[in-house]
C-alpha positions in Angstrom: 29.2 -12.6 -78.3 30.8 -9.1 -78.4 34.2 -10.6 -77.7 33.6 -13.2 -80.4 32.7 -10.6 -82.9 35.7 -8.5 -81.9 37.9 -11.5 -82.6 36.3 -12.7 -85.8 35.5 -9.4 -87.6 39.2 -8.2 -87.8 40.3 -11.7 -88.7 37.8 -11.8 -91.6 38.7 -8.2 -92.6 42.4 -9.0 -92.9 41.7 -12.3 -94.8 39.5 -10.3 -97.2 42.1 -7.6 -97.6 44.8 -10.1 -98.4 42.6 -11.7 -101.0 41.7 -8.2 -102.5 45.3 -7.1 -102.6 46.3 -10.1 -104.7 43.1 -10.3 -106.8 42.3 -6.7 -107.5 45.3 -4.5 -106.6 47.9 -6.5 -108.6 50.1 -7.6 -105.7 52.0 -10.4 -107.5 52.3 -14.0 -106.3 56.1 -13.5 -105.9 55.4 -10.8 -103.4 53.3 -13.0 -101.3 55.8 -15.9 -101.4 58.5 -13.7 -100.0 56.2 -12.1 -97.4 55.1 -15.6 -96.3 58.8 -16.6 -96.0 59.5 -13.6 -93.9 56.6 -14.4 -91.6 57.4 -18.1 -91.4 61.1 -17.8 -90.8 61.4 -14.6 -88.7 58.2 -12.9 -87.5 56.3 -15.9 -86.2 59.4 -17.5 -84.5 60.0 -14.1 -82.9 56.4 -14.1 -81.6 56.8 -17.7 -80.2 60.1 -17.0 -78.6 59.0 -13.7 -76.9 55.6 -14.9 -75.8 56.9 -18.3 -74.4 60.1 -16.8 -72.8 58.1 -14.1 -71.0 55.0 -16.2 -70.1 54.3 -16.8 -66.4 54.0 -20.6 -66.7 53.4 -20.8 -63.0 49.9 -19.5 -63.5 49.2 -21.9 -66.4 48.3 -25.6 -66.1 51.1 -26.2 -68.5 51.6 -29.9 -68.0 47.9 -30.7 -68.4 47.5 -28.4 -71.4 50.4 -30.0 -73.2 49.2 -33.5 -72.5 45.7 -32.9 -73.6 46.6 -31.1 -76.8 49.2 -33.6 -77.8 47.0 -36.6 -77.0 44.0 -35.2 -78.8 46.1 -34.5 -81.9 47.9 -37.8 -82.1 44.7 -39.8 -81.2 42.7 -37.9 -83.9 45.3 -38.7 -86.5 45.4 -42.4 -85.5 41.6 -42.6 -85.7 41.8 -41.3 -89.2 44.2 -44.0 -90.5 41.6 -46.9 -90.6 39.4 -44.7 -92.9 42.1 -44.0 -95.4 40.5 -46.1 -98.2 37.1 -44.7 -97.5 38.4 -41.1 -97.8 40.8 -41.5 -100.8 40.7 -45.0 -102.1 44.3 -46.2 -102.8 45.5 -42.6 -103.5 48.3 -42.2 -101.0 49.2 -38.6 -101.9 45.5 -37.6 -101.5 45.5 -39.1 -98.0 48.5 -36.9 -97.0 46.3 -33.9 -97.8 43.3 -35.3 -95.9 45.6 -36.0 -92.9 47.0 -32.5 -92.9 43.5 -31.1 -93.3 42.5 -33.1 -90.2 45.5 -32.3 -87.8 47.2 -29.2 -88.9 46.0 -25.8 -87.6 46.3 -22.1 -88.7 48.7 -20.5 -86.2 47.7 -17.0 -87.2 43.9 -17.4 -86.7 44.5 -19.3 -83.4 46.8 -16.6 -82.0 44.6 -13.7 -83.1 41.4 -15.2 -81.6 43.0 -16.4 -78.3 44.5 -12.9 -77.8 41.3 -11.1 -78.7 39.3 -13.3 -76.4 41.6 -13.5 -73.4 44.2 -10.7 -73.8 47.8 -11.2 -72.7 46.8 -14.5 -70.9 45.3 -15.7 -74.1 48.5 -15.0 -76.0 50.6 -16.9 -73.4 48.2 -19.9 -73.5 48.2 -19.8 -77.3 52.0 -19.8 -77.4 52.0 -22.8 -75.1 49.5 -24.5 -77.4 51.7 -23.8 -80.3 54.7 -25.1 -78.5 52.9 -28.5 -78.0 51.1 -28.7 -81.4 53.8 -27.4 -83.8 56.3 -30.2 -83.2 53.5 -32.8 -82.9 51.8 -32.1 -86.2 55.1 -31.7 -88.0 56.3 -35.0 -86.8 53.1 -36.9 -87.5 52.6 -35.2 -90.9 56.1 -35.9 -92.0 55.7 -39.6 -91.0 52.5 -39.8 -93.1 54.3 -38.2 -96.0 57.1 -40.8 -95.6 54.5 -43.6 -95.8 52.0 -42.3 -98.4 53.5 -39.4 -100.3 54.7 -39.8 -103.9 58.1 -38.5 -102.9 59.3 -41.0 -100.4 60.9 -39.4 -97.3 63.3 -41.7 -95.5 65.6 -41.8 -92.5 67.7 -38.7 -92.0 65.4 -36.6 -94.3 62.5 -37.2 -91.9 64.5 -36.0 -88.9 65.9 -33.0 -90.9 62.4 -31.9 -91.9 61.4 -31.8 -88.2 64.5 -30.2 -86.6 64.9 -27.5 -89.3 61.3 -26.3 -88.9 61.7 -22.7 -87.7 58.5 -22.9 -85.6 59.7 -26.1 -83.8 63.0 -24.4 -83.1 61.4 -21.2 -81.9 59.1 -23.1 -79.5 62.0 -25.0 -78.0 64.1 -21.8 -77.6 61.3 -19.9 -76.0 60.6 -22.7 -73.5 64.3 -23.1 -72.7 64.7 -19.4 -72.0 61.6 -19.4 -69.8 62.7 -22.5 -67.8 66.2 -21.2 -67.5 65.0 -18.0 -65.7 67.8 -16.0 -67.5 65.4 -13.3 -68.6 63.7 -12.7 -65.3 64.4 -11.8 -61.7 64.1 -14.6 -59.2 61.8 -12.4 -57.2 59.4 -11.1 -59.8 58.4 -13.4 -62.6 57.2 -10.6 -64.8 58.2 -9.6 -68.4 59.2 -6.2 -67.1 61.8 -7.7 -64.7 64.4 -8.6 -67.3 67.7 -9.0 -65.4 70.2 -7.4 -67.8 70.5 -4.4 -70.1 71.0 -6.8 -72.9 67.9 -9.0 -72.3 65.4 -6.2 -72.0 66.0 -4.7 -75.5 66.2 -8.2 -77.0 62.7 -8.9 -75.5 61.3 -5.7 -77.0 62.9 -6.4 -80.4 61.3 -9.8 -80.5 58.0 -8.5 -79.3 57.9 -5.8 -82.0 58.7 -8.4 -84.7 56.2 -10.8 -83.3 53.4 -8.1 -83.3 53.8 -7.9 -87.1 53.4 -11.7 -87.5 49.7 -11.9 -87.0 48.4 -9.2 -89.3 50.9 -10.1 -92.0 50.2 -13.8 -91.6 46.5 -13.3 -92.0 47.0 -11.2 -95.1 49.1 -14.0 -96.6 46.4 -16.5 -95.7 43.8 -14.3 -97.5 46.1 -13.9 -100.5 46.4 -17.7 -100.7 42.7 -18.3 -101.0 41.7 -19.0 -104.5 38.6 -20.1 -106.2 39.1 -23.8 -107.1 37.1 -26.5 -108.6 35.7 -28.9 -105.9 34.9 -31.6 -108.5 36.3 -34.9 -107.3 37.4 -33.4 -104.0 34.1 -33.6 -102.0 34.6 -36.9 -100.3 38.2 -36.3 -99.1 37.3 -32.7 -98.1 34.4 -34.0 -96.0 36.6 -36.5 -94.2 39.3 -33.9 -93.5 36.8 -31.4 -92.3 34.8 -33.8 -90.1 38.0 -34.6 -88.2 39.2 -31.0 -88.1 35.9 -29.5 -87.0 34.2 -32.4 -85.1 36.3 -35.5 -84.1 39.4 -33.8 -82.8 37.6 -30.9 -81.0 35.4 -33.6 -79.3 38.5 -35.5 -78.2 40.0 -32.3 -76.9 36.8 -31.4 -75.0 36.5 -34.9 -73.5 40.2 -34.8 -72.4 39.8 -31.4 -70.9 36.9 -32.6 -68.8 38.8 -35.7 -67.8 41.9 -33.7 -66.8 39.9 -31.1 -65.0 41.0 -28.2 -67.2 38.7 -25.2 -67.0 38.5 -21.5 -68.1 40.7 -19.9 -70.7 43.2 -22.9 -70.7 40.5 -25.3 -71.8 39.0 -22.8 -74.2 42.3 -22.2 -76.0 42.9 -25.9 -76.3 39.5 -26.5 -78.0 40.0 -23.3 -80.1 43.3 -24.5 -81.5 41.8 -28.0 -82.2 38.9 -26.6 -84.1 40.4 -23.8 -86.3 41.0 -24.5 -90.0 44.1 -26.2 -91.3 47.3 -24.3 -92.0 47.9 -22.5 -95.3 51.5 -23.8 -95.1 50.1 -27.3 -95.6 50.0 -26.5 -99.3 53.7 -25.8 -99.5 54.5 -28.9 -97.5 52.2 -30.9 -99.8 54.1 -29.7 -102.9 57.5 -30.3 -101.3 56.9 -33.8 -99.9 54.8 -35.4 -102.6 51.2 -34.8 -101.5 48.1 -33.9 -103.6 48.5 -30.1 -103.7 45.3 -29.3 -105.6 43.3 -31.2 -103.0 45.2 -29.5 -100.3 44.3 -26.1 -101.7 40.6 -27.0 -101.9 40.7 -28.2 -98.2 42.4 -25.0 -97.1 39.9 -22.8 -98.9 36.8 -24.6 -97.8 37.9 -25.0 -94.2 38.8 -21.3 -93.9 35.4 -20.3 -95.2 33.6 -22.9 -93.0 35.5 -21.8 -89.8 33.4 -18.7 -89.5 30.5 -20.9 -88.6 32.3 -23.7 -86.8 34.5 -21.6 -84.5 31.6 -19.7 -82.9 29.8 -23.0 -82.4 32.8 -24.5 -80.6 33.3 -21.5 -78.4 29.6 -21.6 -77.4 29.9 -25.3 -76.7 33.0 -24.8 -74.6 31.2 -22.1 -72.6 28.4 -24.6 -71.9 30.5 -27.6 -70.9 33.6 -25.9 -69.3 33.4 -23.1 -66.8 
């Protein structure tokens, strides 16, 4: 419980500070837009590259983790499809928001909590979870937009939306550097054993940039929280949140038990599959023809609800997985 409080209290404080800076201290929307761009295109990719490139994947059940997290995400999304009409009627753009609310995840909250709970090992596990989930949810969400969004995305545009995503690129670069062994000695697979005078400073630069990603990202998420009318949104919000906070975490837990995953690896998987949806889903909803007011309502309610659901899932994980 003390570890959980140590993880959640700073997260809540930074979210609240971001909201207060925008609401009461007159930090304009234009400021937050540019700060979010900086985080999304530079700081968070730097964190992914440095943490993945320097992670000791020999100590992580990488193959099982990637398999479980991808299967639970894709399967959860597929299970949602038959309920499209129940969730949103014939409103295709609204369904894109429900889908994003069900499968997307807030990178910042996941990374902060995993690091607070498990230290450097948690950060490495979280980076690997991101490497698996970021491409997966971006591919599946883009395909859903192509089918149900009001702005139809076709052919090359689908592919471009995926391969130009900076988080997808950062995960691939980080994994490639890790697997290549270029940044490490063949004897000691440790971050401190960089093999050249060029690689070591580069690792440190990326680490410094990456350290700024989490607090700034949480401030941006907090600034993006707005009081919004929930009238007309209750049913789709319930469908999105039931999958985000119940169905997909249950799938992840079941797959962890089936695959024999235990300890921090299983805990990080379930954590990432039970945290609220990403604030960037709102931007994607506006760009690709989704229902952005509904998306904003889903983001706000899930972020608030997560302070109850996340502790519940961490407690359940401790009971079922040792």
